C-alpha positions, 0 to 999 in steps of 0.5 A: 313392833320390837317382834317385827324388827327381829323378823325383818333383821332375820330375813335380812340376814338370811338374805345376806347369807344366801347372796354370799354363797353365790346363790342369786334369789333373782334366779329363783324369783324371775325363773326361766323355762328350759330349752326344749331338748333336740338334736341334729345329725347321727349320734354315731359320728365322732364330733359331738356337741352339747348345748345347755340353755334356758329359753328365750327368744334371744338364746333360742335364735343363738342356737338355731344359728348354731345348728344351722351353722353345722347342718351339713357337717358330720357333727351330732349336736344335742340341745338340752335344758340347764335343769338336765345338765347335771345329768350330762357327761361332758366327757361324752362331747367333743365340746359343751356350750352352756348358755347362762343368764347372769342375774343380780351379779351371779350365774344360774347355780346349776351352772355354777355347780356343773362348772365346779364339778368340771373344772378341769374340763377345758372343752366347755364354752360358757355364753353368758347373757347379762344386761350390759353384756360384759359380765363373765364368770370368774374362772377360779382356776377352772379351764373353761372359755367364756363369752358374753353379750346383752340379749339384743336382737342385733347381737344374735348373728355376731354372737352365734358366729363367735360361739360357732368359731369357738366350736369349730376351733375346738373340734378341730383342736382334738384332731377331729376334721371336717 
């Protein structure tokens, strides 16, 4: 009995340490598949957008709307999964959109590490889905922008429009006209 209590205590201590470090066990337990990589328009265009996301019905629909919004523009759009995010150079893109999921009050560890590594990059936009739709990541002095929403079908169009507007702003901010 005493040995069982020690084991339970040790496990609880490990869980507390992991949670305090910002790592979400829930992200591991409830793993999401990565979005399939795809591209649209010529990679030779000056304007480039990277979208990194996990796959879900909601996130895939938002990304589809973003792709549709730029279909006739001279903008190269590349989508990839979160697992490939750290292999990407945000400096190679005019803007980077990361679609993140908040679980247990924290973001995906791979997203968190990417943002930490690129904390001075103001071209990054983090879109976070959460149960309530109002969770935003702490910036901790980083320069990224953030948007949040619940993953509700009725929110697909307004969220996609908001993200497209922010992408267009960034494309125009860097004197890259359409």
